[in-house]
C-alpha positions in Angstrom: 78.1 157.7 13.1 78.1 159.1 16.6 80.0 156.3 18.3 82.8 156.5 15.7 83.4 160.2 16.2 83.3 159.8 20.0 86.0 157.2 19.6 88.3 158.8 17.0 88.6 162.2 18.5 89.4 161.1 22.1 92.2 159.0 20.6 93.5 162.0 18.8 93.4 164.0 22.0 95.3 161.3 23.8 98.0 161.3 21.1 98.4 165.1 21.2 98.5 165.1 25.0 101.1 162.3 25.0 103.3 164.2 22.5 103.1 167.6 24.2 102.6 166.9 27.9 105.3 167.0 30.5 106.3 163.8 32.3 105.4 165.3 35.7 101.8 165.6 34.7 101.5 162.9 32.1 98.4 161.2 33.6 96.5 164.4 33.9 97.4 165.5 30.4 96.3 162.2 28.9 92.9 162.4 30.8 92.4 166.0 29.7 93.3 165.3 26.1 90.8 162.4 25.9 88.1 164.6 27.6 88.7 167.4 25.2 88.5 165.1 22.2 85.3 163.6 23.5 83.7 167.0 24.1 84.7 168.2 20.6 83.1 165.1 19.1 80.0 165.5 21.2 79.8 169.1 20.1 80.0 168.0 16.5 77.3 165.5 16.9 75.0 168.1 18.5 75.6 170.4 15.6 74.9 167.7 13.1 71.7 166.8 14.8 70.7 170.4 15.0 71.3 170.9 11.3 69.2 167.8 10.5 66.4 169.0 12.7 66.5 172.5 11.0 66.4 171.0 7.5 63.5 168.7 8.4 61.6 171.6 9.9 62.2 173.7 6.8 61.0 170.9 4.6 57.8 170.4 6.7 57.1 174.1 6.7 57.4 174.4 2.9 55.1 171.4 2.5 52.6 173.0 4.8 52.7 176.3 3.0 52.5 174.6 -0.4 49.3 172.8 0.6 47.7 176.1 1.8 48.6 178.1 -1.3 46.2 178.4 -4.3 47.3 176.4 -7.3 50.1 178.1 -9.2 48.1 178.1 -12.5 45.6 180.7 -11.0 48.1 182.9 -9.2 50.4 185.3 -11.1 54.1 184.9 -10.3 55.4 187.3 -7.7 58.3 189.7 -8.5 61.4 189.5 -6.4 62.0 192.7 -4.6 64.9 193.9 -2.5 62.6 194.0 0.4 61.8 190.3 0.0 65.4 189.5 -0.3 66.1 191.4 2.9 63.3 189.6 4.7 65.0 186.4 4.0 67.9 187.5 6.2 65.7 188.4 9.1 65.4 186.0 12.1 62.2 184.1 12.3 60.7 184.2 15.7 59.5 180.7 15.5 63.1 179.5 14.9 65.2 181.0 17.7 68.0 178.6 16.9 68.4 179.8 13.3 71.8 181.2 12.4 72.0 184.4 10.2 72.2 183.5 6.6 74.1 185.4 4.0 71.9 187.9 2.1 73.3 186.7 -1.2 72.0 183.3 -0.5 68.7 184.6 0.6 68.4 186.8 -2.5 69.3 183.8 -4.7 66.7 181.7 -3.0 64.1 184.4 -3.5 64.9 184.9 -7.1 64.9 181.2 -7.9 61.9 179.9 -9.8 59.2 178.1 -7.9 59.7 174.4 -8.0 56.9 172.0 -6.9 57.7 170.2 -3.7 58.5 166.5 -4.4 56.1 164.0 -2.9 56.9 162.3 0.3 57.2 158.9 -1.4 60.0 160.2 -3.6 61.9 161.5 -0.7 61.5 158.2 1.1 62.7 156.4 -1.9 65.7 158.6 -2.2 66.6 158.1 1.4 66.2 154.4 1.2 69.8 153.8 0.0 71.7 154.9 3.1 75.4 155.2 3.1 77.5 153.5 5.7 77.5 155.1 9.2 81.3 155.8 9.3 81.3 157.5 5.8 78.1 159.5 6.8 79.7 160.7 10.0 82.9 161.8 8.3 81.0 163.5 5.5 78.7 165.3 8.0 81.5 166.6 10.1 83.6 167.9 7.4 80.9 169.2 5.0 78.3 170.6 7.3 78.3 174.4 7.3 81.5 176.2 6.4 84.0 173.4 6.6 87.2 175.4 6.2 86.2 178.0 8.7 85.1 175.4 11.3 88.3 173.4 11.0 90.5 176.5 10.8 89.1 177.9 14.1 89.6 174.7 15.9 93.2 174.4 14.6 93.8 178.1 15.5 92.5 177.6 19.0 94.8 174.6 19.6 97.7 176.4 18.0 97.3 179.4 20.3 97.2 177.2 23.4 100.4 175.4 22.3 102.0 178.8 21.5 101.3 180.0 24.9 102.9 177.0 26.5 105.9 177.1 24.1 106.5 180.8 24.8 106.3 180.1 28.5 109.0 177.5 28.2 111.4 178.9 25.5 110.8 182.6 24.7 112.6 185.5 26.5 110.0 188.1 25.5 108.2 189.4 28.6 105.0 187.4 29.1 102.9 190.5 29.4 103.8 191.6 25.9 103.2 188.1 24.5 99.8 187.7 26.1 98.8 191.3 25.0 99.7 190.5 21.4 97.6 187.4 21.4 94.8 189.2 23.0 94.9 192.0 20.4 94.9 189.3 17.7 91.8 187.8 19.2 90.1 191.2 19.3 90.9 191.6 15.7 89.1 188.3 14.9 86.1 189.4 16.9 85.9 192.9 15.2 86.4 191.4 11.8 83.7 188.8 12.4 81.3 191.5 13.6 81.9 193.6 10.4 81.2 190.6 8.2 78.1 189.4 10.0 75.7 190.8 7.3 77.6 189.6 4.3 79.3 186.4 5.4 77.2 185.2 8.3 78.6 181.7 8.9 82.2 182.9 8.4 81.7 185.9 10.7 80.3 183.7 13.5 83.3 181.3 13.3 85.8 184.2 13.6 84.0 185.7 16.5 83.8 182.4 18.3 87.4 181.7 17.8 88.3 185.2 19.1 86.2 184.8 22.2 87.7 181.4 22.9 91.3 182.8 22.6 90.4 185.6 25.0 89.2 183.1 27.5 92.5 181.2 27.1 94.6 184.4 27.5 92.9 185.5 30.7 93.1 182.1 32.3 96.7 181.7 31.3 97.6 185.0 32.8 95.8 184.1 36.0 96.8 180.5 36.5 99.9 179.8 34.5 101.9 183.0 34.8 100.3 184.6 37.9 100.6 188.1 36.4 96.9 188.9 36.7 95.3 189.0 40.1 92.0 187.2 40.6 90.4 190.5 41.5 91.0 191.6 37.9 90.9 188.3 36.1 87.4 187.2 37.1 85.8 190.6 36.1 87.5 190.2 32.8 86.2 186.6 32.4 82.8 187.8 33.4 83.1 190.6 30.8 84.1 188.1 28.1 81.1 185.8 29.1 78.7 188.8 28.9 80.2 189.8 25.6 79.8 186.3 24.2 76.2 186.1 25.4 75.4 189.5 23.9 76.9 188.6 20.5 75.1 185.3 20.4 71.8 186.8 21.3 72.1 189.8 19.0 72.9 187.5 16.1 70.5 184.8 17.2 73.3 182.2 16.7 73.5 179.2 18.9 76.5 177.9 17.0 78.5 181.0 18.0 77.5 180.6 21.6 78.6 176.9 21.5 81.9 177.9 19.9 82.6 180.6 22.4 81.5 178.4 25.3 83.7 175.5 24.2 86.7 177.8 24.0 86.0 179.1 27.4 85.7 175.7 29.0 88.7 174.2 27.1 91.0 177.1 27.8 92.0 176.0 31.3 92.4 172.4 30.1 94.7 173.3 27.2 96.7 175.8 29.2 97.1 173.5 32.3 100.4 172.4 33.6 98.9 170.1 36.2 99.4 172.6 39.0 97.3 175.4 40.3 94.3 176.0 42.5 91.0 174.3 42.0 89.3 177.3 43.6 90.5 179.4 40.7 89.4 176.8 38.1 85.9 176.4 39.6 85.5 180.2 40.0 86.3 180.6 36.4 83.7 177.9 35.4 81.2 179.6 37.6 81.6 182.8 35.6 81.1 180.8 32.4 78.0 179.1 33.7 76.6 182.5 34.8 76.9 183.5 31.1 74.9 180.3 30.1 72.2 181.3 32.6 72.1 184.8 31.1 71.6 183.3 27.6 69.0 180.9 28.9 67.0 183.8 30.2 66.4 184.9 26.6 66.9 181.8 24.5 65.8 178.1 24.8 69.0 176.7 23.3 69.2 173.2 24.6 72.5 172.2 23.0 74.2 175.1 24.7 72.8 174.2 28.0 73.8 170.5 27.6 77.3 171.4 26.5 77.8 173.6 29.5 76.5 170.8 31.8 78.8 168.3 30.2 81.9 170.5 30.3 81.3 171.6 33.9 80.7 168.2 35.4 83.0 166.2 33.2 86.0 168.4 34.0 85.0 168.7 37.6 84.7 164.9 37.9 88.1 164.4 36.3 89.6 166.8 38.8 87.9 165.0 41.7 89.1 161.6 40.6 92.7 162.8 40.3 93.2 165.7 42.7 90.5 165.7 45.4 91.4 165.3 49.0 89.1 165.3 52.1 90.6 168.6 53.3 89.4 170.2 50.0 85.7 169.7 51.0 85.2 173.2 52.4 86.5 174.8 49.2 84.7 172.4 46.8 81.3 172.0 48.3 80.2 175.6 47.6 81.0 175.3 43.9 79.1 172.0 43.7 76.1 173.7 45.2 76.5 176.7 42.9 76.7 174.6 39.8 73.7 172.6 40.9 71.6 175.8 41.3 72.8 177.1 37.9 71.6 174.1 36.0 68.4 173.7 38.1 67.6 177.3 37.1 68.6 176.6 33.4 66.3 173.6 33.3 63.4 175.7 34.5 64.2 178.6 32.1 64.4 176.2 29.2 60.8 175.1 29.8 59.5 178.5 30.5 61.1 180.0 27.4 59.7 177.5 25.0 57.8 178.8 21.9 54.0 178.7 22.1 53.7 175.5 20.0 56.3 173.7 22.3 55.0 174.7 25.7 55.4 172.0 28.3 58.5 170.5 26.7 61.2 169.8 29.2 64.9 169.0 29.1 65.1 165.6 30.7 68.9 165.6 30.5 69.3 168.6 32.8 66.3 167.9 35.0 67.3 164.4 35.9 71.0 164.4 35.0 71.8 167.4 37.3 70.6 165.9 40.6 72.0 162.5 39.7 75.5 163.8 38.9 75.6 166.3 41.8 74.4 163.7 44.4 76.9 161.2 43.0 79.7 163.7 43.5 78.3 164.5 47.0 78.3 160.8 47.9 81.9 160.5 46.8 82.9 163.3 49.1 80.7 162.2 52.0 81.0 158.4 51.7 82.1 158.1 55.3 79.5 160.5 56.7 76.1 159.0 56.0 74.2 161.3 58.3 75.6 164.3 56.4 74.7 162.7 53.1 71.2 162.1 54.5 70.8 165.8 55.3 72.0 166.5 51.7 69.2 164.3 50.3 66.6 165.9 52.6 67.7 169.4 51.5 67.5 168.4 47.8 64.1 166.9 48.4 62.8 170.0 50.1 64.2 172.2 47.4 62.6 170.2 44.6 59.2 170.0 46.4 59.3 173.7 47.0 60.1 174.5 43.4 57.3 172.1 42.3 54.9 173.9 44.7 55.9 177.3 43.3 55.5 176.1 39.7 52.1 174.6 40.5 50.8 177.9 41.9 52.3 180.3 39.4 51.9 178.5 36.1 49.2 176.8 34.2 48.8 173.2 33.3 51.1 173.6 30.4 54.0 173.1 32.7 52.5 170.0 34.3 55.3 167.8 33.2 57.9 170.0 34.8 55.9 170.0 38.0 55.6 166.3 38.0 59.3 165.8 37.3 60.3 167.9 40.3 57.7 166.2 42.5 59.2 162.8 41.5 62.7 164.0 42.2 61.6 165.4 45.6 60.0 162.1 46.5 63.0 160.1 45.2 65.5 162.1 47.4 63.2 161.8 50.4 63.1 158.1 49.8 66.9 158.0 49.5 67.4 160.0 52.7 65.5 157.4 54.8 68.0 154.5 54.7 70.8 156.9 55.1 69.4 158.5 58.3 67.3 155.9 59.9 67.6 152.2 60.9 65.8 149.4 59.2 62.5 149.6 61.1 61.9 153.3 60.6 63.3 153.1 57.1 60.6 150.5 56.2 57.9 152.5 57.9 58.9 155.7 56.1 59.0 154.0 52.7 55.6 152.5 53.3 54.1 155.9 54.2 55.8 157.5 51.2 54.5 154.7 48.9 51.0 155.3 50.2 51.3 159.0 49.5 52.6 158.3 46.0 49.7 156.0 45.3 47.2 158.6 46.5 48.8 161.2 44.2 48.9 158.8 41.3 45.2 158.0 41.7 44.3 161.7 42.1 46.2 162.6 39.0 45.5 159.3 37.1 49.3 158.8 36.7 50.6 155.2 36.3 54.2 155.8 37.3 53.5 157.3 40.8 51.2 154.3 41.5 53.9 151.9 40.3 56.6 153.5 42.4 54.3 153.6 45.4 53.5 149.9 45.1 57.2 149.1 44.8 58.0 151.2 47.9 55.3 149.3 49.9 56.8 146.0 48.7 60.3 147.0 49.6 59.1 148.2 53.0 57.4 144.9 53.6 60.6 143.0 52.7 62.6 145.1 55.1 60.0 144.7 57.8 59.9 140.9 57.5 63.7 140.8 57.7 63.4 142.4 61.1 61.7 139.2 62.5 64.1 136.8 64.2 63.7 133.1 65.0 64.1 132.7 68.8 63.3 129.5 70.6 61.5 128.1 67.5 59.3 131.2 67.3 59.3 134.1 64.9 59.6 137.1 67.1 60.0 140.9 66.6 62.6 142.9 68.5 61.3 145.2 71.2 60.2 148.6 69.9 59.8 147.5 66.3 56.0 146.9 66.5 55.0 150.5 65.9 57.0 150.5 62.7 55.2 147.4 61.6 51.8 149.0 62.4 52.7 152.0 60.2 53.6 149.7 57.3 50.4 147.8 57.8 48.3 151.0 57.7 50.1 152.3 54.7 49.7 149.1 52.7 46.0 148.8 53.5 45.4 152.5 52.8 47.2 152.0 49.4 45.0 149.0 48.6 41.9 151.0 49.5 43.0 154.0 47.4 43.8 151.9 44.4 40.5 149.9 44.7 38.5 153.2 44.9 40.1 154.2 41.6 39.9 150.8 40.0 38.0 152.1 36.9 41.1 154.1 36.0 43.7 151.4 36.6 45.5 149.5 33.9 45.0 145.8 33.4 48.4 145.0 34.9 47.3 146.8 38.1 44.2 144.7 38.7 45.9 142.5 41.2 47.9 145.2 43.0 45.1 146.3 45.5 44.6 142.7 46.7 48.3 142.1 46.9 48.9 145.3 49.0 46.0 144.4 51.3 47.4 140.9 52.0 50.9 142.5 52.6 49.4 144.8 55.2 47.3 142.0 56.7 50.3 139.7 56.9 52.4 142.3 58.6 49.6 143.0 61.1 49.3 139.4 62.0 53.0 138.7 62.2 53.7 141.8 64.4 50.6 141.3 66.6 51.2 137.6 67.3 54.8 138.4 68.1 53.7 141.0 70.7 51.2 138.5 72.1 53.9 135.9 72.5 56.1 138.4 74.4 53.5 139.9 76.7 50.7 137.3 77.0 52.5 133.9 77.0 50.0 132.4 79.5 47.0 133.2 77.3 48.6 133.1 73.9 46.0 131.1 72.1 43.0 133.0 73.5 44.6 136.4 72.7 45.5 135.2 69.2 41.9 134.1 68.7 40.6 137.5 69.7 43.2 139.0 67.3 41.8 137.0 64.4 38.3 138.0 65.3 39.2 141.6 65.4 41.1 141.3 62.1 38.3 139.6 60.2 35.7 142.1 61.5 37.9 144.9 60.4 38.4 143.3 57.0 34.6 143.0 56.7 34.2 146.7 57.4 36.9 147.5 54.9 35.0 145.5 52.3 31.7 147.2 53.1 33.3 150.6 52.6 35.5 149.9 49.6 34.2 146.7 48.0 37.8 145.3 48.1 37.5 141.6 47.2 40.6 140.6 49.2 39.0 142.1 52.3 35.9 139.9 51.9 38.1 136.8 51.5 40.0 137.8 54.7 36.7 138.2 56.6 35.5 134.8 55.5 38.6 133.2 56.9 37.1 133.5 60.4 35.6 130.0 60.3 38.6 128.1 58.9 40.8 129.9 61.5 38.5 129.0 64.3 38.6 125.4 63.1 42.4 125.6 63.3 42.3 127.0 66.8 39.9 124.2 67.9 42.3 121.6 66.4 45.2 123.2 68.2 43.3 123.2 71.5 42.4 119.6 71.0 46.0 118.6 70.8 47.4 120.9 73.5 44.6 121.8 76.0 42.4 119.7 78.3 39.3 121.7 77.4 38.4 124.6 75.1 37.9 127.2 77.9 41.4 126.6 79.3 44.1 129.3 79.2 41.6 132.1 78.6 39.4 130.3 76.1 36.3 131.2 78.2 36.8 134.9 77.3 38.0 134.2 73.7 35.5 131.7 72.2 32.3 133.6 72.9 33.5 136.8 71.1 34.8 134.6 68.3 31.5 132.9 67.7 29.7 136.3 67.9 32.0 137.6 65.3 31.6 134.5 63.2 27.8 134.8 63.1 28.1 138.5 62.4 30.3 137.9 59.4 28.1 135.0 58.3 25.1 137.4 58.4 26.9 140.0 56.3 28.7 137.8 53.7 26.7 134.6 53.4 24.8 135.7 50.3 21.8 133.7 49.0 20.5 131.0 51.3 21.1 128.1 48.8 24.6 129.1 47.8 27.4 126.8 48.8 29.0 129.6 50.8 25.9 130.1 53.0 25.5 126.3 53.6 29.2 126.0 54.5 29.3 128.9 56.9 26.1 128.0 58.7 26.6 124.3 59.0 30.3 124.7 59.9 29.5 127.2 62.6 26.8 124.9 64.0 29.1 121.9 64.1 32.0 123.8 65.7 29.7 125.3 68.3 28.2 121.9 69.2 31.7 120.2 69.3 33.3 122.8 71.5 30.3 123.1 73.9 30.1 119.3 74.1 33.8 119.0 74.8 33.6 121.7 77.5 30.5 120.1 79.1 32.1 116.6 79.1 35.2 118.0 80.7 33.2 119.8 83.4 31.3 116.6 84.1 34.5 114.6 84.4 36.0 117.2 86.6 33.1 117.2 89.1 32.1 113.5 89.1 35.0 111.3 90.2 34.3 107.8 89.1 33.8 105.8 86.0 34.1 107.1 82.5 30.4 106.6 81.7 29.5 110.0 82.9 31.7 112.2 80.6 31.1 109.8 77.8 27.4 110.3 78.1 27.8 114.0 78.4 29.2 114.2 74.8 25.8 113.7 73.3 23.7 116.1 75.4 24.4 119.3 73.4 24.1 117.6 69.9 21.0 115.8 70.9 19.4 118.9 72.3 20.2 120.9 69.2 18.9 118.2 66.9 15.7 117.9 69.0 15.1 121.6 68.8 16.1 122.0 65.2 12.6 121.5 63.7 11.3 124.3 65.9 14.3 126.5 65.2 13.9 126.4 61.4 10.3 127.3 61.7 10.3 130.0 64.4 13.7 131.7 64.3 14.1 133.9 61.2 17.9 134.1 61.2 20.0 132.1 60.8 17.7 129.0 60.9 14.7 129.9 58.9 16.7 131.8 56.2 19.1 128.9 55.9 16.6 126.2 56.4 18.2 123.7 54.0 21.6 124.3 55.5 20.5 123.5 59.0 18.1 120.6 58.2 20.0 118.8 55.5 23.6 119.6 56.2 24.1 120.6 59.9 21.2 118.3 61.0 22.4 115.2 59.1 25.9 115.8 60.4 24.7 115.9 64.0 22.6 112.7 63.3 25.6 110.9 61.9 27.7 112.0 65.0 25.0 110.6 67.3 24.9 107.3 65.4 28.7 107.0 65.6 28.6 107.8 69.3 25.9 105.2 69.9 27.8 102.5 68.0 31.2 103.2 69.4 30.1 103.4 73.1 28.1 100.2 72.8 31.2 98.5 71.5 33.8 100.0 73.9 32.0 101.0 77.1 31.8 98.7 80.1 29.0 100.7 81.8 31.0 101.7 84.9 28.7 104.2 86.7 30.7 104.7 89.9 30.1 106.1 92.4 26.6 104.9 91.7 25.7 101.2 91.3 25.0 99.9 87.9 21.3 99.5 87.1 20.2 98.4 83.6 18.5 101.1 81.6 18.7 103.5 84.6 22.3 104.6 84.1 23.8 107.5 82.1 25.0 105.3 79.2 21.7 103.6 78.5 19.7 106.7 79.1 21.9 108.4 76.6 21.4 105.6 74.1 17.7 105.9 74.5 17.9 109.6 74.1 19.9 109.3 70.9 17.4 106.8 69.4 14.5 109.0 70.4 16.1 112.1 68.9 17.0 110.3 65.7 13.5 108.9 65.3 12.0 112.4 65.8 14.4 114.0 63.3 13.7 111.2 60.7 9.9 111.7 61.1 10.3 115.5 60.6 12.4 115.0 57.5 9.8 112.8 56.0 7.2 115.6 56.4 9.4 118.3 54.9 8.6 119.3 51.3 11.9 120.6 49.9 14.1 120.0 46.9 16.8 118.8 49.2 14.5 116.3 50.9 13.7 114.8 47.5 17.3 113.8 47.1 17.3 111.8 50.3 16.2 108.2 50.6 13.7 108.4 53.4 13.5 104.6 53.9 17.2 104.3 54.9 17.0 105.8 58.4 14.5 103.2 59.7 16.8 100.2 59.2 19.7 102.2 60.7 17.6 102.9 63.8 16.6 99.3 64.0 20.2 98.2 63.8 21.3 100.7 66.4 18.5 99.5 68.7 19.6 95.9 68.2 23.2 96.7 69.0 22.2 98.7 72.0 20.0 96.0 73.5 22.8 93.4 73.0 25.3 95.7 74.6 22.9 96.3 77.4 22.7 92.6 78.0 26.4 92.1 77.9 27.1 95.1 80.2 24.6 93.7 82.7 26.3 90.3 82.7 29.6 92.1 83.1 28.5 94.3 86.0 26.4 91.6 87.8 28.1 88.3 87.0 31.7 89.4 86.4 31.9 88.3 82.7 35.0 89.8 81.1 34.2 91.9 78.1 36.4 90.5 75.4 35.6 88.4 72.5 37.2 85.1 73.6 35.7 85.2 77.1 32.3 86.0 75.8 32.4 83.2 73.3 33.5 80.7 76.0 31.0 81.8 78.6 28.0 79.5 78.7 26.0 82.2 80.6 26.6 84.6 77.8 25.7 82.1 75.1 22.5 81.0 76.8 21.5 84.6 77.5 22.0 85.6 73.9 20.0 82.7 72.6 17.0 83.5 74.8 17.4 87.2 74.3 17.6 86.9 70.5 14.6 84.6 70.5 12.6 87.1 72.4 13.6 89.9 70.1 12.8 87.8 67.0 9.4 86.6 68.2 8.4 90.1 69.3 9.4 91.5 65.9 7.4 88.8 64.1 4.4 89.4 66.4 4.4 93.1 65.7 5.0 92.6 62.0 2.0 90.2 61.8 -0.2 92.8 63.5 1.1 95.5 61.2 0.9 93.1 58.3 4.5 94.0 57.4 6.0 91.0 55.6 9.5 92.5 55.4 9.8 93.1 59.1 8.3 89.6 59.8 11.0 88.1 57.6 13.7 89.9 59.5 12.4 88.5 62.8 12.2 85.1 61.2 15.7 85.4 60.0 16.9 86.3 63.5 15.0 83.3 64.9 16.7 81.1 62.3 20.1 82.4 63.5 19.1 81.4 67.0 18.2 77.9 65.9 21.4 77.5 64.0 23.3 78.7 66.9 21.6 76.2 69.2 22.5 73.2 67.0 25.9 74.4 65.8 27.4 76.1 68.8 25.5 75.7 72.0 25.0 71.9 71.6 28.7 71.3 71.8 29.9 74.1 74.1 27.4 74.8 76.9 26.8 72.5 79.9 23.8 70.3 80.3 21.8 72.7 82.4 22.4 75.7 80.1 21.7 73.5 77.1 18.4 72.4 78.5 17.4 75.9 79.4 18.3 77.2 75.9 16.4 74.5 74.0 13.4 74.4 76.3 13.1 78.2 76.5 13.5 78.8 72.8 11.0 76.1 72.0 8.3 77.4 74.4 8.7 80.9 73.1 8.3 79.8 69.5 5.1 77.9 70.4 3.6 80.9 72.2 4.3 83.3 69.4 3.2 80.8 66.8 -0.2 80.6 68.3 -0.7 84.3 67.8 1.1 84.6 64.5 1.5 81.2 62.9 2.1 82.5 59.3 3.8 85.5 57.7 1.5 88.3 56.4 0.2 87.7 52.9 2.1 89.4 50.1 0.1 92.4 48.8 -1.2 91.9 45.3 -0.2 94.4 42.7 -2.8 96.0 40.5 
């Protein structure tokens, strides 16, 4: 229904303007004709909706009264009196929009018999068959109210407008006489309508509205078209007409009359226009009309009247701006734009304040939000090339709305809370809009972030979702703008000089927002559950990006050390934030200290000679202190995976970095063979593993509290490292002990091997004695064969290194296999090891160990007959066979047979 009327009537307006307009102003006439048609259609739609609302209100009121009345069977019928008939014509205070009804209609309604109100289902069934929208729109427009009077007044108004134009172009009668005659006719219409107000209410209002509209048209034509009336007289007359219209509308409590008179007043300049004239006169005239609307709004909450004035004023003003505005017109246009804005700002406030008791708190969203949007759009069109002036305009609007909101908050109760919040939102919105207009990107982002934090704080205090949402979006937008400020230079993401402070403000705002939301998490909606964590990570990310950029610019020589301290400071701060707010994201950030330190250690391993280089000596100790502080605060229960990971990881990293630094210091101070730094790599892990049994029993934290983590995770890791070191050095090291001469067993490498085996043996014996659920899951028989294998490998490597250092045997597989000295030495050495093993096993009555020794002896015998018999020389062959045979005879005398197998019960 509504779209059809808003299409048909503008087309009719176009056709009328095309047929009557002059060629010189054809474009302006066409635009005005379409605008007039649209405004008339919109007015009809408003009237139709108002009638529907009035009818529905009457129906609900009757239903409410019917349910409160006593059943009609027990109540005698009331007699209809003249007083009751007259009361029907009185205006109801709870219906300020009600027009004066004819007394005859009221009397007929009072005298009519009481009819029971139909049930709601019947009404619903009746309304189920809806007629087509086009037919309903046409029927509503032409049958709602007094159809003949409504159409007649509209036709009369257009006719008078065309008459004035025709007389101006063709008639020779003085224009003063013609205008006076038309004015007298309009006065007759107003007086006749006033006389008929009690008997023919609707008809009388239509006559008065048409007369007022024609008066507007006459005065404006005399002022603008014919220039026979000076502005000093015309505008007081227009003000008088506006006051007269307002008084008539208020006295008769008729919004329809006010709408009709208002429409005539606004359309008068449009219909009488020739495309020429001063815009100052036009806007001054409209200012007088809007002052009349303000006067009515002081007494009546008539929303359709307010909206109609708003649409007329800004629609016609926008049309003039599109067609006629020039930059030099700014000084004479801006005051009217400000005045119209203040008019409708006041009207929107008055509408809320003048609401009936049952509707207190209701606001007119069209005026409250439409007015600043339209006004600022027009302001932007006039100041599109002066952004700073536009920024000042936004700031002034923001200050105005915030001031009005503050006044409303102080002077009115919570019933106007929605109006207060609307003005607060507009003030914040215009302040947000002013930032990108006035500031560059860095301060723009910082201001948005602070504003978003303030909105989130307000939203949490008032438990409002929209401020929180808008604040979070502002923080996100600020972060995007802030990240866009980083530039890639020399393969590094850097920040321009001077932008770091803005990044800090964004970081503080985002983390403050996360804290505020997390403190109010019991009031948040489900969709907001992830917002605090996201805002915290945004703030943390901006902090790290900006700070690392500053470190890269100002501390390039100690970049890694400074970054490590930055991470430590960040994780400690995150831990404190979690302690105060219980923000989960802050705890996760605090626990990233260990992974970050592992990353720094890996970076140092690939880029630095030792961990204390480039400032590492003053960065790693605070980092480890911070790591153990964070572990103490966040590790949780001792047997949880987190506690085990933190404690064991910290111990491994500490031993690795300290061993690396110790080995580098040894290498730097002892110039010679690589045996010295190689042996230094096991000093720290061996010492820690040696002292570990005492630490887990005597030191309460972290060792005793996390006993299993250190014994069965960190300790086993260190033991595996020592095993790997022993095996790898025995395979690869040549035993170069320069500047000292090589002495078997009394050199750093062999002493280190002995220390490793001793520490591993002690650690294994301690684990066997520990009574713990974790120790039950470990096979305690496995370490002994491993130790025996490591000992065997070490002794063989000791022999080969001695042959290499004393006899010049080259340490590679081919030369070792071809050397008769090596083969003879190995045969005798293996025989000695095998026989000693068998002898000890026989004494200990350990059959398994005796069999291992016998197996090694069998390998020696096989080697003698398969390898040495054909490869070694006669002397070496004699030595091998004789030596092995004698050794076997000697040992066989003491332990001729293997220990007896133990019988099972």
